[in-house]
C-alpha positions in Angstrom: 0.0 0.0 0.0 1.3 3.4 -1.0 1.4 5.6 2.1 3.5 8.4 0.6 2.1 11.7 1.7 -0.4 10.1 4.1 -1.0 11.4 7.6 -0.7 9.0 10.5 -3.4 9.4 13.1 -2.8 7.4 16.3 -6.0 6.7 18.3 -5.9 5.9 22.0 -8.3 5.8 25.0 -8.5 4.9 28.6 -4.8 5.6 29.5 -5.9 6.3 33.1 -2.9 8.3 34.2 -0.3 5.9 32.8 1.6 6.3 29.5 3.9 3.4 29.2 7.3 3.5 27.5 5.9 1.2 24.8 2.9 3.5 24.1 5.2 6.5 24.0 7.4 4.8 21.5 4.5 3.8 19.3 3.1 7.3 19.3 6.4 8.8 18.2 6.0 10.0 14.7 2.3 10.5 14.7 0.8 13.5 12.8 -2.2 13.6 15.2 -3.2 11.8 18.4 -6.9 11.3 19.1 -7.7 10.4 22.7 -11.2 9.1 23.4 -11.2 9.9 27.1 -10.2 8.8 30.6 -6.8 10.5 30.4 -7.0 11.2 34.2 -3.7 13.1 34.2 -3.1 16.7 33.2 0.7 15.9 32.9 0.0 13.0 30.6 -2.1 15.2 28.4 0.7 17.8 28.3 3.2 15.0 27.5 1.0 13.7 24.6 1.0 17.3 23.2 4.8 17.2 23.0 4.5 14.2 20.7 1.9 15.5 18.2 -1.2 17.7 18.2 -4.0 16.1 20.4 -7.7 16.0 19.8 -9.4 14.6 22.9 -12.7 14.3 24.8 -13.5 13.8 28.4 -14.2 10.3 29.8 -16.2 9.4 32.8 -13.1 9.7 35.0 -11.9 13.1 33.7 -14.3 15.5 35.3 -11.8 16.5 38.0 -9.0 17.5 35.5 -8.4 20.6 33.4 -7.1 19.8 29.9 -8.2 23.2 28.5 -11.5 24.5 27.1 -11.2 22.6 23.8 -11.5 19.2 25.6 -15.2 18.6 25.9 -17.6 15.6 26.1 -18.0 15.3 22.3 -15.9 16.4 19.4 -16.3 16.7 15.6 -13.4 17.8 13.5 -12.1 17.4 10.0 -8.5 16.2 9.4 -6.9 15.2 6.1 -10.4 15.4 4.4 -12.0 13.0 6.9 -14.7 14.0 9.3 -14.1 12.5 12.8 -16.6 12.2 15.6 -15.3 11.4 19.0 -17.0 10.5 22.3 -15.9 8.4 25.3 -19.2 6.5 25.1 -20.3 4.8 21.8 -24.0 5.8 22.6 -23.0 9.5 22.7 -21.1 9.7 19.4 -22.0 12.7 17.3 -24.5 12.0 14.6 -24.4 13.2 11.0 -21.9 12.7 8.2 -19.0 11.2 10.1 -16.3 9.2 8.3 -14.5 7.9 11.4 -16.3 7.5 14.8 -14.0 7.1 17.8 -15.1 5.9 21.2 -13.5 4.3 24.3 -14.7 3.3 27.7 -15.0 -0.5 27.2 -11.2 -1.1 27.1 -12.0 -3.5 24.2 -10.6 -2.8 20.8 -13.0 -2.8 17.8 -12.9 -1.7 14.2 -16.4 -1.9 12.7 -17.4 -0.7 9.3 -20.9 0.7 9.5 -22.1 1.9 6.0 -20.1 5.0 5.0 -18.6 5.3 8.5 -16.1 3.2 10.5 -16.3 2.8 14.2 -13.0 2.6 16.1 -12.5 1.7 19.8 -8.7 1.5 20.3 -9.0 -0.5 23.5 -6.8 0.5 26.4 -3.0 0.6 26.5 -3.2 0.6 30.3 -6.0 -1.6 31.6 -7.1 -4.0 28.8 -10.2 -6.1 29.2 -9.4 -8.8 26.5 -6.8 -11.5 26.1 -5.4 -9.3 23.3 -3.7 -7.2 26.0 -2.9 -3.5 25.8 -3.8 -1.9 22.4 -4.2 1.3 20.4 -5.3 2.0 16.9 -3.5 3.5 13.9 -5.1 5.1 10.9 -3.4 6.4 7.7 -5.3 8.9 5.7 -4.8 11.0 2.6 -7.1 13.2 0.6 -10.3 12.1 2.4 -9.6 8.4 2.2 -8.7 5.9 4.9 -5.8 4.0 3.5 -5.2 1.8 6.5 -6.8 1.2 9.9 -5.6 -1.4 12.4 -5.4 -2.2 16.1 -1.8 -2.1 17.3 -0.8 -4.5 20.1 1.4 -3.0 22.8 2.9 -6.1 24.4 
């Protein structure tokens, strides 16, 4: 697959105040990091911002933290021609013309095509709830097209 000129979007969720060395190494080189909530650490959020620009939402454990005014419960943005909708809970994902819907909370990785949209839950790099172990997701995009989307094991 030709990834020349593609942007790499790394998708994470449910880090719960712990960014492992393995996760940090995987995120290095990302063009954008999308975090689907339960960061639970202002210093971790600041650290992620030193790696790449971060688009994030609040999780059910984030209400006591201040990540800045742009981090809210739901988020819709366009990047590399794709429209992203992000929410910690799948049930609260923004509706409308979304190309990539990102959620977290379950700590279980899922990539699910749903018509013109793809749902992504990257699982958790910190507290996984499957035998697959710690995970994240990686998406390559160019000119409004998803070129590649996969779950990345972090063991």
